[in-house]
C-alpha positions in Angstrom: 104.3 64.8 -24.0 106.4 63.6 -21.3 109.8 62.4 -22.1 110.6 58.8 -22.3 114.0 58.1 -20.6 115.7 54.9 -19.8 114.8 55.8 -16.0 111.2 56.5 -16.7 109.6 54.0 -18.9 106.3 52.8 -17.6 105.9 49.0 -16.2 104.2 46.5 -18.2 100.9 46.2 -16.0 98.5 43.4 -17.1 95.3 41.8 -15.9 96.7 38.9 -13.8 94.5 36.6 -16.2 97.3 37.2 -18.9 99.8 35.3 -17.1 100.5 32.0 -17.0 100.5 30.6 -13.0 104.2 29.2 -14.0 104.9 32.8 -15.4 104.4 34.4 -11.9 107.8 33.3 -9.3 105.8 30.2 -7.1 106.9 32.1 -3.6 105.0 35.2 -4.7 101.9 33.8 -6.3 99.7 33.7 -3.4 100.7 37.3 -2.3 100.3 38.6 -5.7 96.8 37.0 -6.5 95.5 37.7 -3.0 92.4 40.2 -3.3 92.3 40.4 0.4 94.3 42.9 2.8 97.7 42.7 2.7 98.3 45.2 5.4 96.5 42.4 7.7 98.9 39.7 6.5 101.8 41.3 7.0 100.6 42.0 10.3 100.2 38.3 11.0 103.5 37.6 9.4 105.5 40.3 11.4 103.5 40.5 15.1 104.5 43.1 17.4 104.7 46.6 17.9 107.1 49.3 16.2 109.8 49.6 15.7 110.3 45.6 16.0 106.9 44.5 14.1 104.9 45.6 11.1 105.3 49.3 10.4 104.6 51.8 7.6 107.4 54.4 6.8 106.3 57.5 5.0 108.6 58.4 2.2 106.7 61.3 0.5 103.2 62.6 -0.4 102.7 65.1 -2.8 100.3 66.8 -5.3 101.6 65.8 -8.6 100.9 64.6 -12.0 100.7 60.7 -12.2 102.7 58.9 -14.5 100.6 58.4 -17.9 99.9 54.4 -17.2 98.4 56.0 -13.9 96.0 58.6 -15.4 95.0 55.7 -17.9 94.4 53.3 -15.2 92.2 56.0 -13.5 90.7 57.2 -16.5 92.0 61.0 -15.5 91.9 64.1 -17.4 94.9 64.5 -18.8 97.5 66.7 -16.5 95.1 66.2 -13.8 96.5 66.6 -10.4 96.8 63.9 -7.6 97.9 63.2 -4.2 100.8 60.5 -4.3 101.8 58.8 -1.4 104.9 56.6 -1.3 105.5 54.3 1.7 107.7 51.5 2.8 105.7 48.4 4.7 108.6 47.3 7.0 109.1 44.3 9.5 111.1 46.2 11.9 114.0 47.5 9.7 113.4 45.5 6.8 111.6 46.7 4.0 109.2 44.0 2.5 107.0 46.1 0.6 107.1 49.4 -1.5 103.5 51.2 -2.0 102.4 53.8 -4.1 98.8 55.4 -3.9 97.3 57.9 -6.5 94.2 59.7 -5.4 92.4 62.0 -8.2 91.9 65.7 -7.0 88.3 64.8 -8.1 88.2 62.1 -5.5 89.4 64.1 -2.6 86.1 64.6 -1.2 84.1 62.5 1.8 85.6 59.5 2.5 89.0 59.9 0.2 89.6 63.2 2.1 90.5 61.4 5.0 93.3 59.3 3.3 95.5 62.6 3.1 95.8 62.6 6.7 97.2 58.8 7.3 100.4 59.4 8.2 102.2 56.6 9.7 98.8 54.2 9.6 98.3 51.5 6.6 96.1 52.5 4.1 94.8 48.7 4.0 93.5 49.6 7.4 91.3 52.3 6.0 90.2 50.5 3.0 89.3 47.3 3.8 87.4 48.4 7.1 84.6 50.4 4.5 82.0 47.9 4.0 81.1 50.1 0.9 84.6 49.6 -0.9 84.9 48.0 -3.9 88.3 46.9 -5.9 89.0 46.2 -9.3 90.9 43.8 -11.3 94.5 43.0 -10.2 97.0 43.9 -12.5 100.6 42.4 -12.1 104.2 43.3 -13.4 107.7 42.2 -13.6 109.6 45.2 -12.9 113.6 45.7 -14.3 115.8 48.4 -13.8 115.4 51.1 -16.3 111.3 51.7 -15.2 110.5 54.4 -13.1 109.0 52.4 -10.6 112.0 50.3 -9.9 114.1 53.0 -8.9 111.6 54.3 -6.6 110.8 50.8 -5.1 114.3 49.9 -4.3 115.8 52.9 -3.3 115.8 51.7 0.2 117.2 48.2 -0.6 120.2 47.2 0.3 120.9 45.5 -3.2 119.4 45.7 -6.5 117.6 42.5 -7.8 117.7 41.7 -11.5 113.6 41.9 -11.2 110.8 42.5 -8.7 107.1 41.8 -8.9 104.2 43.9 -8.1 100.5 44.1 -8.6 98.2 46.9 -8.4 94.6 47.7 -8.7 91.8 50.6 -8.5 89.6 51.1 -5.5 86.8 52.8 -4.9 85.2 54.4 -1.8 81.6 56.0 -2.0 81.9 55.6 -6.0 85.4 57.7 -5.9 88.6 55.8 -7.4 92.4 55.6 -6.2 94.9 53.6 -7.5 97.0 51.5 -5.0 100.5 49.5 -6.1 102.4 47.4 -3.9 105.7 46.2 -5.1 107.4 43.0 -3.2 111.0 43.8 -2.6 114.0 41.3 -2.1 114.2 41.1 1.5 110.4 39.9 1.6 110.0 36.4 3.0 107.6 35.4 0.2 108.1 31.6 0.8 106.4 32.2 4.2 103.5 29.8 4.6 100.0 31.0 4.1 98.3 31.9 7.3 94.9 30.4 8.1 93.4 33.7 9.5 93.8 36.1 6.9 90.6 35.5 5.0 87.4 37.3 5.7 89.1 40.1 7.7 
């Protein structure tokens, strides 16, 4: 059993319907509850080519045992290995979103095998381009210092906020699951208006 310390406590992820709308930050609600492609919306909000526009910075990609809450979300076997990819989604030099993807070893066949070779290409572009993709329930969490995902998400930010908000959901490609968590960072311009062309893409 993993030892729980002040720095590896799990965030308390809950189904989005368990949150009262007024409990979610008003400027983030549309982003947290949107089931469409976050990648596309960020590209529209931050147009242009790297290094000035939207871009992906890979922090790490390795094989490891996921956190317990991730193992449970994916219905994985205890101590089952997975490919874990951590990236920042940036606008120019500003980190807007921290994303963590967990792909169980048992899923690394067929279409999911290609996800291990994404490099700096955004994962969302692959997921939402697949007509057979299914997305599970959105879970939300307010994440605080002392929780493992907080430390990982804010490691490259200029200051440490009191809390950050994130969402996660299980996706299925060819019937195989992967878990994607997306954490909105302090420099994200959450109050930016909704863009009219993002839906359905």
